Residue, then its C-alpha position, 0 to 999 in steps of 0.5 A: m348232487m342229490i335233489a332234496t325231497c320236499q312236500i309239493r302240492r300241485e294245483l292243476p285242473k283234472n283234465y290238463g293234458g299240456v306240458l309244464l315248464y319246470a326249473i331246478i332251483e338251489t336254496g338253503g344248500k338243496q335243490y328243488k324241482v319246482r313248477e308253476g303252482d307248486v307249493i313248497t317248504v324250504e329252509k327258513l328265508n328272511v322274508d315276510a309273509g305275503t311278499s314275493h321272492t325271486f330265486d336267481r340260482v336256477l340250475a336248469v329250465g325245461e319244458g317236455e323233452s327240451a331242457a337248458f342246463g347252466a354251468p353252474y346257473v342258467n343265465g337270465a332264468s329266474v323263478t318268482a314265488s310268493v311267501i305264504g308263511d314261516g313255521k317249524g317242522k315236526k319235533i325230533v328228540v335227540y337222546k344221548f346215553k352213556s352206559k354205567k356212567n349215569y349220563h343221560r341228555k334229552k334234547g328236542h329240535r324243530q327245523p324252521f322253514t318257509k312255505l312258498k307258492i311258485d308264481s312264475i318261471t322265466g327261462a333264458 
C-alpha cells in the first residue's frame, strides 16, 4: 500500500528539538502520516466547519524509534482533528478526441476536499 501525498503545513517552534508523536490514518481510501499541528487536505467528509472529527482507523502510532502497528488497525488509538472548511481542488480538463470523426468532448473537474487541523493523537 502507498501513503498518499498531501499538503502538510507544520506549526512548530524554530528551536523544537523533541521527538514528535505521529500516526498513519486511513480515510477516503488513502493513508496519511500526520502529527499534532498538521493541516491536511483529505477527500470530502460530511462534517461542518468548526466541529471536530475523530479518526478510528489508525494503522500505526509511533514516537521516535518505537512504533505500534495494527492488524489492520491499532486497538484504542484515535486521531482527533478540527475541521477548518471545505473546498474544491484545482481544475483539470478532460478532453476526448477521435481523429477523422469530428468527435471532440471537453469537460472540467474539480475534486472536493475537506481541510483539517490535527489536534491530538491518542495511542494505545
